[in-house]
N, C-alpha and C positions, 0 to 999 in steps of 0.2 A: 374454488380450490381450497383444500385444507392446508392451513399454515400454522406452524408452531413458531412463535416469535421469541421464545427463550427456551433454553435447554430443559428447564423444569416446568415450563408452562403448558397449558392445555392447547389443543389444536382447535382452530376456529374456521368456519367457512368464510372465505374472504374473497373480494374482487381484487385481482392483481392486474396491473398494467404491465404488459410484457415490454422489455427493453433489451437492446443489444449494446454492449459497451466495447469499444475498440480503442486500442492505443497503438501508435506506430512504433517501429523499432527505434531505439535510441541508445546513446552512450552518455553517461554522466560526465560532466567536465567541471572541475574545480579550479578556481584561480584565487590568488591572494598572496600577499607578501609573507605571511606567517604559515604558509602551507608547504608541506613536503610530501613526497611520495615515498613510502617505506613499507617494511614488512612488520606487521603487528600481530603477535600471537600466531605466527605461521601463515598469515594471510596478507596479500597486498592491500595496502590501505592508503588513503589520503589523510594526513595528520595535520592538525592545527596546533602550533605551539606559540604561546604568547607569554612574555615574561611575567605578566601580572595575573594570569588566570590559569586554571588547570587545563591540561591538554585534552584534545578530543580527536578520535580517529573514526573514520567511516570506511568500511570495507569496500574495496574496488570490486564491483560486480561484473565489470566488462560489458560488452554489448548485451542489451536486453532485446529479445525478439519481439516482433509485433504480436499482439494478442487480441482475441475477440472472445467475449463471454456473454452468454445470454442470462437473463434473470428477470427480476420484476421489481416494481416499486409499489409501495402500499402506504397510504396516508391514514394515520389514526390520530385524531385530535390535532395536536401541534407537532407530532413526530412523524418523520418520513423514514420509512424502512427501505433499505436496498436488500433485495432477497436474491440469493444464488442457490442453485440446487446442490445438495450434498448427497 
């Protein structure tokens, strides 16, 4: 198969091991004493506020559906590439 490993790189004939990656549906859950659920920049978010450190917010993505994607793996020297079709 012809593979281009970087946007500006040349394509090379390469042996690819086909793989299928699957992940189940899930919902992220955050817990902790300095944690609050709020609206940050118009989006629902989990925010960490600590008196001695800067605050941090992670957007609430809601339920994430199950996914399956096919691709390939390619080993070149000491680098392992995960390839997906574009």
